[in-house]
C-alpha positions, 0 to 999 in steps of 0.5 A: 549786346548779348553780355548786357542781355544776361548771355553767357559767352559760348564755349570755345568749340562753339567758337572755333566751329563758329570761325571755321564756318565764317572762314568757309562760308565767307571768306574761302567762297568769296576769294574763289568768287574773286579768282572764278571773274579772273579767270572766266569774266564777270558775266559768265561768272554769275551765270556759274554762281546763280546755280548755287540755289539750286544745289542749297535746295538739293542738298536740303532735300537730301538732308532733311526730307523735306518735300517741296510745296507748290511755290516752291517748284515755281520758284525752282523753274524760274531760278532755272529760266533766269539762269539759262538766260543769263547764259551766253548762246552756245556757252561762247564767251565774246573776245576781248581785244584788249581795249575798252570804250569809255566816255569822257566827260563832255560826251568824248568817247574813246579806248583805253587799252588794258 
């Protein structure tokens, strides 16, 4: 599409840096996220993952030296409240007994060992 619009192909350095950025921002990120879910569980991983916007905001303040506005500060408070609400009480995680409840078509219930 860019070629049809008259744009030139970027140089090898730009392509290489774009590939590196994609690897770090998506490839490595999703790999670590899945590994964290396997080790910590989905709920706890999601709670930790919810902290990422705060880290990004802090880095943007440090790098770009911009002062946040009132709407941004309100958003930070709401995001923090949401992060606290999804954390288990005392950081405890429910024990897994190795079986999961499930429901069959027709309304029958049972357990299945994992």
